[in-house]
C-alpha positions, -999 to +999 in steps of 0.1 A: +296-386+238+326-373+258+352-397+271+384-392+291+398-427+285+436-425+292+447-433+256+423-407+242+435-381+267+471-390+257+464-386+220+446-353+227+478-341+244+501-350+216+513-323+192+508-347+162+472-356+173+456-388+160+478-403+132+463-424+104+479-456+115+450-480+114+418-483+094+399-473+126+417-440+125+412-436+087+374-441+088+370-413+113+377-389+085+387-354+094+391-350+131+391-316+148+411-302+177+400-276+203+424-256+224+399-251+253+391-215+243+363-203+220+334-222+206+335-260+204+311-259+175+334-236+156+363-260+161+342-290+151+334-275+117+308-287+092+322-322+085+340-335+116+323-358+140+353-363+163+367-335+184+398-338+205+399-312+233+436-306+240+447-324+272+411-334+281+399-362+259+375-366+230+339-357+220+322-378+194+291-368+175+268-389+153+236-389+134+222-412+162+233-426+195+242-458+177+263-439+151+281-419+178+288-451+198+303-468+167+325-438+160+335-438+197+346-474+195+367-467+164+382-436+181+391-455+213+406-484+192+427-459+171+439-441+202+448-473+220+468-486+190+486-453+186+496-453+223+509-489+220+531-478+191+544-447+208+574-464+225+589-474+191+587-438+178+562-426+152+590-421+127+593-459+126+555-464+119+540-466+084+511-443+081+482-451+058+485-432+025+458-408+014+445-434-011+443-461+015+425-437+039+400-427+011+395-464+003+387-472+039+362-443+041+345-453+009+342-489+020+327-478+053+302-455+034+291-484+013+285-505+044+263-478+058+238-481+029+210-495+051+209-529+034+184-554+049+199-578+074+182-611+079+183-633+110+199-667+112+182-700+102+166-704+136+149-670+132+135-678+097+113-706+112+096-683+137+096-651+116+064-638+100+067-644+063+048-612+055+071-590+075+096-570+054+133-574+064+146-547+087+172-523+074+202-520+096+234-500+095+265-516+109+265-491+138+230-504+147+242-540+148+272-531+170+252-511+194+225-537+198+251-564+204+267-543+232+233-537+247+225-574+246+258-582+262+250-558+291+215-572+295+229-608+295+254-598+321+226-589+345+224-551+338+189-539+328+196-513+301+159-509+291+170-509+255+142-519+231+157-544+206+150-541+169+158-578+165+142-597+193+158-629+206+137-655+190+153-686+205+133-707+230+160-712+256+151-727+290+163-707+320+196-718+334+196-732+369+225-722+391 
């Protein structure tokens, strides 16, 4: 996914790049930078999923669309936070230590372990008791929530939900 959101473009233009100020920045792991010449794949390397193209914005890769979207949300949040802190000067900002960054990444890796997620109490009554619980990653939950918000706002995304809305709501009259 490529975005040219102004805070992301600003961070891509900074000599210091993305600083480990927030947990969002720390969980991205190693980010790469590309100077706009040569192969992007070479700049991205084997382990990076986030690539800042100097003065252009950011590319985010993932194992799935949901994973890339989740990383994009974290990248945008980290860039926005960094740009909000820019006026006070980065020498006045506490950066996360290497240990704190490692801890954030380890916690994030544990949360991606595909644990089953069950619906709420109202879903239990209508669910098939023979059906096995679905396995979700946090990025799947976040992506599905964003798609549902778009559909509820009147957009028709065409997204096929893994967790159908089981409530029996009456249509609202306006």
